[in-house]
N, C-alpha and C positions, 0 to 999 in steps of 0.2 A: 273334234266330235269320235267317242272308245268304239275301236279296231274290234271286231269280235274273234283278236289272235289273242298268243299268250309272250308274256315276254319271262326268258331266263334271264334270272339277273345274276349273272356268279361276284361273287367279292372277294377283295385278298390282300393279304400286304407280306409281303416274304412268299408266298405259296407257293415259289417256282420244284417242289420238289412231290406237289401232289398236281400242278393246274395244268399238265399235259393229261394225266387222267382222267383226270374235272370233264376237262372243255369236252377230249374224245363221248364222254359218258354222256352229257350232251347236246352234239352232234345230236347222238346217236337216238338219245331219245325223240328229240324236235323232228324227225324224222318218223322215229315208230306215231309221233301226235296228226303227221300231215298224216301216214298207213291206216291207221283208225280209222279216225277222222271228218279227215281233211279239213288238216284247221291248221293256220300257218305260222311262225310263232319267232321270231327273234330273241338274237343272244346277245349280252350286252356281258360287259369283266367290265368290276368299277376296285380302280386300284389305289390303293389310299398310300401313294408316294413309295413303294417298293422300289430298297437297296439290290434288289438282284436279281433275278433276267427276267421276271410277272411277266411286265409288258411286252416285251419283246417273244416272249411266247405268245402271245392273246393273241397279235398282230402278225404273227410267223401263220396261227390259226384262223387265221381272217376273222377272228372273230371282234366285233367291234370294243371298242376299248375307252370308257369316260375316267374321271378319277373325282375322288371326294373334298370338299372343302378340310382343308389344314388346320385347321384350327379346333378339329374336333380329329380327335385322334380313337375312333370304336363304331363295332359292326353296328350299329345303329347311323351312325354321320355314311358311310357306305353303301350299304339300305336307299336308302332317303335320299341320295343325291341321283341314285337308281331309277327310284321309285318319281323322280322329276320329270325327270329324262328321258320315262317312254308311255306309250300312252293307252297301249291295246287293255281289252277286261279284266286277261286274268295275268299272276304275277307273280311265278315260283323264283321266289329267293332261296342260295346255294353259297354256302361254305366253297373255297379255293382248294380246301383239304375234305372234300367231302366227290361221292361217285351218282351221279344218279342211278338208281334204278330201271331197265327198264321196264317201259309198262305203265310207269307210275302217273306223267301229267296225263294221260289218258284218264288212267283213277280219278285223278284228281279233275279235272274238269269235266268228267258227269258228275261225280258228284255238287261241285260248286253247278252248277246246270241241273242236275233232280230235286238241289236242297237251299229254297232263292232264302231262309232267314240265317242262312253261311254267307260264311263276311272270310275262313279259315276251315284252311283243312292241311293233316299233314295225315303221312300212313308212317308202317316202319320201318326206328330205325338202328341200321348194327351199326354195333362200334368194338371197334379196331385200336387198343391202345396201347401204344409205345409202353415198354419196365425195356430195363438193360435188354434195350435195344436186340429186344424177340415182341415181334405182338401177338397179341391175345384177342380171342376177339367175343363181344360178346354181343349173343344175337336179342335181336326184337329188348331190347337197350330198355324199352318203356310199357315191356307188358302185356303186350296188345292184346287182351282175347276175345272180345263183341267183335263185331264186324262195325261197327260204330261207338264212340264213349270220346269221356266228357278232354279235355285237356287232364292232363296228368298232371305229375311232381317234375315237368319237367318239357319243356317245350322248345328248346332248340333252337339251332340257326336255321333252319329246311325246312319252308311253308310255301302251300299256296296258295297267294292270295283274291278274292277278289279286289277292282280298283273301286268301287263302288265305292267301299268298305274302308280302306285303306284310307279312301280321298276321304271321307268322314273328321279322321283322326290328322290326319294331314303325313301320313309315316308314320313309320322311328323320331324318338326325338336322340338325335343328333348327340345332347351331354349327359344323354344316361349312359354310363358303359358299361352296365352289368344290368343282367331280370330285364335288358328292354323288354325282353317279346311277352310279360308276363302287363309291362303296364300297355303296349299297344291289345291285347288280348284283354282284358280289361277296361280299355275307353271305346273302345268298339263293345263291350256287353253294353255298355254303359249308350251306346248307342242302340240297343238293337238288336244285333250286330251273335251270331255263336259262333265256335270256334270245336272244329270238334278232326279227330284222328281213327282212321279208318284204320282196318285188316289189308292191307295190303304194302306192297312191298316200298318204300321206298328212297333213302339214303344206305348206303354204307361212309363213316366219319373215318379217316384215319387220324387220330387225334395223339401226332406228335410233343405237342406241345409241355406237359406233362410225362418226363423219361423219366422220372425216378421220384423218390417221397420229397427229398428235399422241395422240388422243380415245384412240387405240388403242395406240400405247404406253402409258398412262394405265388402260385398263382389261385389259390385257395384265400386264403388268409387272412398272408401279411397285404400284402398291397392294397392300393387308397376303393378299387373298386372293390374288397371285401365289406367292406361300409356302404357300399351305397344304396343297398333291399333298404338298411334302416330309411335312408332320407325316402327312399319314393312311398315308404309305409306312414310315412306319419304328414309327407307328401296332397299322398290318394285319403289323409284321415281326416286333414280339413277343406279341402279342393274339389273333389273329384266326383261330386253326384254320388259319396260313399262307395266308390269301388274298390277300396280296402279290403269290404267284405267276399269278393268278388276274387281279391289276391287270401284271402287267408282258405277259401277254395282251393285256389289251386296251390296254398304250399300251406297246406292240411295236418301237414308232418309238423309244422312248424308249432303247432297251439299241444300236439301232443307233447313236442320233447318241451316246452315252456313247462310243462306242468311235468315233466318229468326233475327236472330240475328244481323245479319247485319244490316239488316234495321233501326230493334226495335236499337240498339243504338244507331247509326247516325243520327235517327232519337231525339233521346231524347239528343246527345249532339248538335242538329241546334240548340234547342228548346233551352237550359242548354245557348247556343249564340246567345242568342237573332236574331236567322241568319230566322230563321223560326216559325208561330203562333201556340199554342197548339192545336188547333181546325186543323191545317193540322199531328200531330203528333197524333193527334187519329185519323184521317182519315186513315193515313196511317199503325198503328198497329193497326187497328182494319179490313185492309185490309187483311194484309197479317199472322194475327193473324185466322180470318176466315178461307182462303185458310191452312194453315196451318192443324190447329188441323182438317179439313172438311178430308181430309187427312192420318190423319196418325187417325185418327178416321171411316174412313170408313172399315177399318177391323177388329176391336173387336167393333162395337158396344158399345164399355161403358165409360159415358166418366170419375169414377175417374181414368180404367187405360192411358186415350188418357191425361189429366190431369199429372198421372205418367210418362208416356214416355218425356213430353214435357223436365219433372225437369231432367230427366236422360239423356234425346238428346241432354241440354244443357252442364250440367256437361260432358258426357261424348264427347263432338267438344271440351271445352278447357281442360284436360288431355291429348288430341291427339294436340294441341298446346300447352301444358309444354311442352310436350314430346318430337314433332318434334321440338321445342326449343334446348331445353339443352340438345336433344341425353340422357336421360336416360328412362327406365333403356337399358345399354348395358345388346347387343345382338349378338353370335358369332352366327354369320345362315348358318345352310345350316350345323350341328352337325355330323345330321342324314348318310349321306356324308361319315365323317373323318376315315378313320379306326381304331386308337385307343381305337374310341364309337364302332365300332360295334363290333371287336375282345372283348371291358368290355360286352357287351350282349351274348357273348358266353362264355365267363369265366366264370360268376357269376354265371351264368346257370350249369355249369359243365361241358361245350361244347367245345370239342375244333373250331377254330375257321376251317371253310373249305380254299380248297388252291383255 
């Protein structure tokens, strides 16, 4: 029986520098939910075998602590473990480097209650980015303006789900180490569930993983996770009821960027083959580049970030094409519905597999 309560699931790996304030904000948010809607809530911390004192911090604050299967070192693995070990009607996921805003749990639950088609909802995300030992704030990172918005180009790890919706897909796929949120939202869409972002404060994200340009390039471009989107698109194209159409909707800037790259490269090749003139190449390049830069800078109003996005999206497209062509890395999709995986989650947490 599903209880009309909320589970707040916090995941983490070596997040000791952030967990204290994360747990404190979670405890306050749950109290606020009780005061406003008289709804009970449970907090669970799912650890991915941290080597620091993250587990000790959780237990010292009387936060129920569980573990995710060691075979998959991914955020989706920890989220799904938490999902399988809880039973309440609503589920809020939070990363250990986030603080939840007071009032969000009430806003999220009310929205899901008032909108039966909504399987998931998020709110306004504020970013605190660490660069050269100093934090820079990015307010309203997703540029939320309307009261209710479709998911834009960044889903992120903080989201509230209706359990019935998440049960329809079995949770997040533990083998998908990046873009797992898009996979989940697209799979929800194919099953009739909508996902929204509303104009309500939700979290502050203290991003300490990208500390400088070098760590940013490694995190976003070089490691194996950067190739995963290409495999996701290939899988979706051939296996998941045309869910790739929803993925392209979520990632519409990929289409625009691919068009920009195609026209630019084609123009350069034509000029090299002396099929066209330099003036024609320049005209094409200027027009398309202006349109593209205007499109992506309109949201952020920052030339430096726009140029950085230009570079990152070019690398993103190339990584997608490489992974798509060479079918790498290998991913066994839908592991979250595998009975052996589910049994493993219960076993490592000392629980009997439910009959």
